[in-house]
C-alpha positions in Angstrom: 198.7 258.2 157.1 196.4 256.9 154.4 197.0 255.5 151.0 197.7 258.1 148.4 196.9 257.8 144.7 200.6 257.0 144.0 200.5 254.1 146.5 197.4 252.7 145.0 198.8 252.9 141.4 202.1 251.2 142.5 200.1 248.5 144.3 198.0 247.8 141.2 201.1 247.7 139.0 202.8 245.1 141.3 199.6 243.0 141.3 199.4 243.1 137.5 203.1 242.2 137.2 202.8 239.3 139.6 199.6 237.8 138.3 199.3 239.1 134.7 196.3 240.5 133.1 194.8 237.2 131.9 194.9 235.6 135.4 193.2 238.7 137.0 190.4 238.7 134.4 190.0 234.9 134.9 189.7 235.4 138.7 187.1 238.2 138.2 185.1 236.0 135.9 185.1 233.2 138.4 184.1 235.6 141.2 181.1 236.9 139.0 180.0 233.3 138.3 180.1 232.5 142.1 178.0 235.6 142.9 175.4 234.8 140.2 175.3 231.2 141.5 174.8 232.4 145.1 172.0 234.8 144.1 170.3 232.1 142.1 170.5 229.7 145.1 169.0 232.3 147.4 166.1 233.0 145.0 165.4 229.2 144.6 164.8 228.8 148.4 161.3 227.7 149.2 159.4 230.1 151.5 158.9 228.9 155.0 155.5 227.5 155.5 153.5 229.5 158.0 151.1 227.9 160.5 147.5 228.4 159.5 145.6 231.0 161.6 143.9 229.5 164.6 140.3 230.1 165.2 138.5 230.1 168.5 135.1 228.6 169.2 132.3 230.3 171.3 133.7 228.7 174.5 137.1 230.3 173.8 138.8 227.1 172.9 141.2 227.0 169.9 139.9 225.0 166.9 142.6 222.9 165.3 142.7 223.2 161.5 141.7 220.1 159.4 144.7 218.2 158.2 145.3 217.8 154.5 145.0 214.1 153.8 146.3 214.3 150.2 149.9 215.1 151.3 152.2 212.3 152.5 154.9 212.6 155.0 
């Protein structure tokens, strides 16, 4: 008991009659703008800073990396 082609066509016809062609194209344009904005926002995210690799001295103790004194915060 799925949707046949006739059901889909009737459903689309009812939607067009209720909303009109102009309103549907306006909604699709707004949806496309939202998707573009979302993708741009995802691309603009800064990558997560990784911890620098830790080194071990001859005694097996971890050596802390030198801190960058030029950065504030």
